DRENSE-644510 format. One record per atom (N, C-alpha, C): atom name; x, y, z. Coordinates in Angstrom, 1 decimal. Layout:
# DRENSE-644510
  atom       X       Y       Z
    CA       X       Y       Z
...
***
This chain:
# DRENSE-644510
  atom       X       Y       Z
     N     8.3   -13.5    -6.2
    CA     9.1   -12.9    -5.1
     C     8.6   -11.4    -5.0
     N     8.4   -11.0    -3.7
    CA     7.9    -9.6    -3.5
     C     8.9    -8.6    -4.0
     N     8.4    -7.4    -4.4
    CA     9.2    -6.3    -4.8
     C     9.9    -5.6    -3.7
     N     9.3    -5.6    -2.5
    CA     9.9    -5.0    -1.3
     C    11.0    -5.9    -0.7
     N    11.8    -5.3     0.1
    CA    12.8    -6.1     0.8
     C    12.5    -6.3     2.3
     N    11.3    -6.1     2.7
    CA    10.9    -6.3     4.1
     C    10.5    -5.0     4.8
     N    10.4    -5.0     6.1
    CA    10.0    -3.9     6.9
     C    11.3    -3.0     7.1
     N    11.1    -1.7     7.1
    CA    12.2    -0.8     7.4
     C    12.2    -0.3     8.8
     N    11.0     0.1     9.3
    CA    11.0     0.6    10.7
     C     9.5     0.5    11.2
     N     9.4     0.6    12.5
    CA     8.1     0.8    13.2
     C     8.2     2.1    13.9
     N     7.1     2.9    13.8
    CA     7.1     4.2    14.4
     C     6.2     4.1    15.6
     N     6.6     4.7    16.7
    CA     5.8     4.6    17.9
     C     5.8     6.0    18.6
     N     4.9     6.2    19.5
    CA     4.7     7.4    20.2
     C     5.0     7.2    21.7
     N     5.6     8.2    22.3
    CA     5.9     8.2    23.8
     C     5.8     9.6    24.3
     N     5.3     9.7    25.6
    CA     5.4    11.0    26.2
     C     6.8    11.4    26.8
     N     7.7    10.4    26.8
    CA     9.0    10.7    27.4
     C    10.1    10.0    26.5
     N    10.5    10.7    25.5
    CA    11.4    10.2    24.5
     C    12.8     9.7    25.1
     N    13.3    10.5    26.0
    CA    14.6    10.2    26.6
     C    14.6     8.9    27.4
     N    13.5     8.7    28.1
    CA    13.3     7.5    28.9
     C    13.2     6.2    28.0
     N    12.4     6.3    27.0
    CA    12.2     5.2    26.1
     C    13.5     4.9    25.3
     N    14.2     5.9    24.9
    CA    15.5     5.7    24.2
     C    16.5     5.0    25.1
     N    16.6     5.5    26.3
    CA    17.5     4.9    27.3
     C    17.1     3.4    27.5
     N    15.9     3.1    27.6
    CA    15.4     1.7    27.8
     C    15.9     0.8    26.6
     N    15.7     1.2    25.4
    CA    16.1     0.4    24.2
     C    17.6     0.3    24.1
     N    18.3     1.4    24.5
    CA    19.8     1.3    24.5
     C    20.3     0.3    25.5
     N    19.7     0.4    26.7
    CA    20.1    -0.5    27.8
     C    19.8    -2.0    27.6
     N    18.6    -2.2    27.1
    CA    18.1    -3.6    27.0
     C    18.5    -4.2    25.7
     N    18.5    -3.5    24.6
    CA    18.7    -4.1    23.3
     C    20.0    -3.6    22.6
     N    20.7    -2.7    23.3
    CA    21.9    -2.1    22.7
     C    21.6    -1.3    21.4
     N    20.4    -0.8    21.3
    CA    20.0     0.1    20.2
     C    20.8     1.3    20.2
     N    21.1     1.8    19.0
    CA    21.9     3.0    18.9
     C    21.2     4.1    18.1
     N    21.4     5.3    18.5
    CA    20.8     6.5    17.9
     C    21.4     6.7    16.5
     N    20.5     6.8    15.5
    CA    20.9     7.1    14.1
     C    20.6     8.5    13.7
     N    19.6     9.1    14.3
    CA    19.1    10.4    13.9
     C    18.3    11.0    15.0
     N    18.4    12.3    15.1
    CA    17.5    13.0    16.1
     C    17.1    14.3    15.4
     N    15.8    14.6    15.7
    CA    15.2    15.8    15.1
     C    14.5    16.5    16.2
     N    14.8    17.8    16.4
    CA    14.1    18.6    17.4
     C    12.6    18.9    16.9
     N    11.8    19.1    17.9
    CA    10.4    19.4    17.5
     C    10.3    20.7    16.7
     N     9.4    20.8    15.8
    CA     9.0    22.0    15.0
     C     7.6    22.2    15.2
     N     7.0    23.3    14.8
    CA     5.6    23.6    14.9
     C     4.7    22.5    14.3
     N     5.2    21.8    13.3
    CA     4.3    20.8    12.6
     C     4.9    19.4    12.7
     N     5.9    19.1    13.6
    CA     6.4    17.8    13.7
     C     7.0    17.6    15.1
     N     6.6    16.5    15.8
    CA     7.2    16.3    17.2
     C     8.6    15.9    17.2
     N     9.3    16.1    18.3
    CA    10.7    15.6    18.5
     C    10.7    14.1    18.1
     N    11.8    13.7    17.5
    CA    11.9    12.4    17.0
     C    13.3    11.8    17.1
     N    13.5    10.6    17.4
    CA    14.8     9.9    17.4
     C    14.6     8.6    16.6
     N    15.5     8.2    15.8
    CA    15.5     7.0    15.0
     C    16.6     6.1    15.7
     N    16.2     4.9    16.2
    CA    17.1     4.0    16.8
     C    17.3     2.8    15.9
     N    18.6     2.4    15.7
    CA    19.0     1.2    15.0
     C    18.8     0.0    16.0
     N    17.8    -0.9    15.6
    CA    17.6    -2.0    16.5
     C    18.1    -3.3    15.9
     N    19.0    -3.2    14.8
    CA    19.7    -4.4    14.3
     C    18.9    -4.9    13.1
     N    19.7    -5.7    12.3
    CA    19.1    -6.4    11.1
     C    18.6    -5.5    10.1
     N    19.0    -4.2    10.1
    CA    18.5    -3.3     9.1
     C    17.2    -2.6     9.5
     N    16.7    -2.9    10.7
    CA    15.4    -2.4    11.2
     C    15.7    -1.2    12.1
     N    14.7    -0.3    12.2
    CA    14.8     0.8    13.1
     C    13.5     1.0    13.8
     N    13.6     1.7    14.9
    CA    12.4     2.2    15.7
     C    12.4     3.7    15.7
     N    11.4     4.3    15.1
    CA    11.2     5.7    15.0
     C    10.3     6.1    16.1
     N    10.8     6.9    17.1
    CA    10.1     7.3    18.3
     C     9.8     8.8    18.3
     N     8.5     9.1    18.4
    CA     8.0    10.4    18.4
     C     7.5    10.8    19.8
     N     7.9    12.0    20.3
    CA     7.5    12.4    21.6
     C     6.3    13.3    21.5
     N     5.2    12.9    22.1
    CA     3.9    13.6    22.1
     C     3.4    13.6    23.5
     N     2.5    14.6    23.8
    CA     1.8    14.6    25.1
     C     1.1    13.3    25.3
     N     1.1    12.9    26.6
    CA     0.4    11.6    26.9
     C    -1.1    11.6    26.5
     N    -1.7    12.7    26.6
    CA    -3.1    12.8    26.2
     C    -3.4    12.7    24.8
     N    -2.4    12.8    23.9
    CA    -2.5    12.7    22.5
     C    -2.4    11.3    22.0
     N    -2.0    10.4    22.9
    CA    -1.8     9.0    22.5
     C    -3.1     8.2    22.7
     N    -3.6     7.7    21.7
    CA    -4.9     7.0    21.7
     C    -4.7     5.6    22.0
     N    -5.5     5.0    22.9
    CA    -5.4     3.6    23.1
     C    -5.0     3.2    24.5
     N    -5.1     2.0    24.8
    CA    -4.7     1.5    26.1
     C    -3.5     0.5    25.9
     N    -2.3     0.9    26.2
    CA    -1.1     0.1    25.9
     C    -1.1    -1.3    26.6
     N    -1.7    -1.4    27.8
    CA    -1.6    -2.6    28.5
     C    -2.6    -3.7    28.1
     N    -3.6    -3.3    27.3
    CA    -4.6    -4.3    26.9
     C    -4.6    -4.6    25.4
     N    -4.4    -5.9    25.1
    CA    -4.3    -6.3    23.7
     C    -5.7    -6.0    23.1
     N    -5.6    -5.4    21.9
    CA    -6.8    -4.9    21.2
     C    -7.1    -3.5    21.6
     N    -6.5    -2.9    22.6
    CA    -6.7    -1.5    23.0
     C    -5.5    -0.6    22.7
     N    -4.4    -1.2    22.2
    CA    -3.2    -0.5    22.0
     C    -3.3     0.4    20.8
     N    -2.8     1.6    20.9
    CA    -2.8     2.6    19.8
     C    -1.5     3.3    19.6
     N    -0.4     2.8    20.1
    CA     0.8     3.5    20.1
     C     1.6     3.3    18.8
     N     1.3     2.3    18.0
    CA     2.0     2.1    16.7
     C     1.4     3.1    15.7
     N     2.2     3.9    15.1
    CA     1.7     5.0    14.3
     C     1.6     4.5    12.8
     N     2.7     4.0    12.3
    CA     2.7     3.5    10.9
     C     3.8     2.5    10.7
     N     3.8     1.9     9.5
    CA     5.0     1.0     9.2
     C     5.5     1.5     7.8
     N     6.8     1.1     7.6
    CA     7.4     1.5     6.3
     C     8.0     0.2     5.7
     N     7.7     0.1     4.4
    CA     8.3    -1.0     3.6
     C     9.7    -0.5     3.1
     N    10.6    -1.4     2.9
    CA    11.9    -1.1     2.4
     C    12.1    -1.5     1.0
     N    12.8    -0.7     0.2
    CA    13.2    -1.1    -1.2
     C    14.7    -0.9    -1.2
     N    15.4    -1.4    -2.2
    CA    16.8    -1.5    -2.2
     C    17.5    -0.3    -2.8
     N    16.8     0.7    -3.4
    CA    17.5     1.8    -4.0
     C    16.6     3.0    -4.2
     N    17.2     4.2    -4.5
    CA    16.4     5.3    -4.8
     C    15.6     5.1    -6.1
     N    16.2     4.4    -7.0
    CA    15.5     4.1    -8.3
     C    14.2     3.3    -8.0
     N    14.3     2.3    -7.1
    CA    13.2     1.5    -6.7
     C    12.1     2.3    -6.0
     N    12.6     3.3    -5.2
    CA    11.7     4.2    -4.5
     C    10.9     5.0    -5.5
     N    11.6     5.5    -6.5
    CA    11.0     6.3    -7.6
     C    10.0     5.5    -8.4
     N    10.3     4.2    -8.6
    CA     9.4     3.3    -9.3
     C     8.2     3.1    -8.5
     N     8.4     2.9    -7.2
    CA     7.2     2.7    -6.2
     C     6.3     4.0    -6.2
     N     6.9     5.1    -6.2
    CA     6.2     6.4    -6.3
     C     5.3     6.4    -7.5
     N     5.9     6.0    -8.6
    CA     5.1     6.0    -9.9
     C     4.0     5.0    -9.9
     N     4.2     3.9    -9.3
    CA     3.2     2.9    -9.1
     C     2.1     3.3    -8.2
     N     2.4     4.0    -7.1
    CA     1.4     4.6    -6.2
     C     0.5     5.6    -6.9
     N     1.2     6.5    -7.7
    CA     0.4     7.5    -8.5
     C    -0.5     6.9    -9.4
     N     0.0     5.8   -10.1
    CA    -0.8     5.1   -11.1
     C    -2.0     4.5   -10.5
     N    -1.8     4.0    -9.2
    CA    -2.9     3.4    -8.5
     C    -3.9     4.4    -7.9
     N    -3.6     5.7    -8.0
    CA    -4.5     6.7    -7.5
     C    -4.3     7.0    -6.0
     N    -3.2     6.6    -5.5
    CA    -2.9     6.9    -4.1
     C    -2.5     8.4    -3.9
     N    -2.7     8.9    -2.7
    CA    -2.2    10.2    -2.3
     C    -0.8    10.1    -2.0
     N     0.1    10.8    -2.7
    CA     1.6    10.5    -2.5
     C     2.3    11.8    -2.2
     N     3.2    11.8    -1.2
    CA     4.0    12.9    -0.9
     C     5.3    13.0    -1.8
     N     6.2    13.8    -1.3
    CA     7.5    13.9    -2.0
     C     8.6    13.0    -1.4
     N     9.5    12.6    -2.2
    CA    10.6    11.8    -1.7
     C    11.5    12.8    -1.0
     N    11.9    12.5     0.3
    CA    12.7    13.4     1.1
     C    13.8    12.6     1.8
     N    14.8    13.3     2.2
    CA    15.9    12.7     3.0
     C    15.6    12.9     4.4
     N    15.6    11.7     5.1
    CA    15.5    11.7     6.6
     C    16.7    11.0     7.2
     N    17.6    11.7     7.6
    CA    18.8    11.1     8.2
     C    19.5    10.2     7.1
     N    19.7     8.9     7.4
    CA    20.5     8.1     6.5
     C    19.6     7.4     5.4
     N    18.4     7.9     5.2
    CA    17.5     7.3     4.3
     C    16.7     8.3     3.4
     N    16.2     7.7     2.3
    CA    15.3     8.4     1.4
     C    13.9     7.9     1.9
     N    12.9     8.7     1.9
    CA    11.6     8.4     2.4
     C    10.5     8.9     1.6
     N     9.4     8.2     1.4
    CA     8.2     8.6     0.7
     C     7.0     8.2     1.5
     N     6.2     9.2     1.8
    CA     4.9     8.9     2.5
     C     3.8     8.8     1.5
     N     2.8     8.0     1.8
    CA     1.6     7.9     1.0
     C     0.5     7.5     1.9
     N    -0.7     7.6     1.3
    CA    -1.9     7.1     2.0
     C    -2.5     5.9     1.2
     N    -2.8     4.8     1.9
    CA    -3.4     3.6     1.3
     C    -4.8     3.9     1.0
     N    -5.5     2.9     0.4
    CA    -6.9     3.2     0.1
     C    -7.8     3.5     1.3
     N    -7.5     3.1     2.4
    CA    -8.2     3.4     3.6
     C    -7.9     4.7     4.3
     N    -6.9     5.4     3.7
    CA    -6.5     6.7     4.2
     C    -5.4     6.6     5.2
     N    -4.9     5.4     5.5
    CA    -3.8     5.2     6.4
     C    -2.5     5.7     5.8
     N    -1.8     6.6     6.6
    CA    -0.5     7.0     6.1
     C     0.6     6.0     6.3
     N     1.3     5.6     5.3
    CA     2.4     4.6     5.4
     C     3.6     5.2     4.7
     N     4.7     4.4     4.6
    CA     6.0     5.0     4.1
     C     6.7     3.9     3.4
     N     7.5     4.3     2.4
    CA     8.5     3.4     1.7
     C     9.9     4.1     1.9
     N    10.9     3.3     2.2
    CA    12.2     3.9     2.5
     C    13.3     3.1     1.8
     N    14.4     3.7     1.6
    CA    15.7     3.0     1.1
     C    16.8     3.8     1.7
     N    18.0     3.1     1.7
    CA    19.2     3.8     2.2
     C    19.6     4.9     1.3
     N    20.1     5.9     1.8
    CA    20.7     7.0     1.0
     C    22.2     6.9     1.0
     N    22.7     5.9     1.6
    CA    24.2     5.6     1.6
     C    24.5     4.8     0.4
     N    25.6     5.0    -0.2
    CA    26.1     4.2    -1.3
     C    25.4     4.4    -2.5
***
């Protein structure tokens, strides 16, 4: 049986955060869990609850910064990263230790809204994330 509990969220980029959030709220009844204003080193961000324990993390960036052609399969580049979910902060700490032992570049565990988060780079240099609930 896998150690992880499934996917936690998908992160995507948009040039118009309010428009995209309104779309997901209207069509899927998604609800806002967290909002973060832009800072010099991080774009404006909203986390939407899309049900089943999954979320959509939407980052607002200039249209020219989004690589890819969204309308053509194979040309899309709007998906930024994925996050695997674990069931506790202890499991997240264990995962961090396993990543370090494997030689991965690992960040610090941090609180992002209702969750604990740990970013790391896989062997190809892709930045990915592991998350767990900070509630309970």
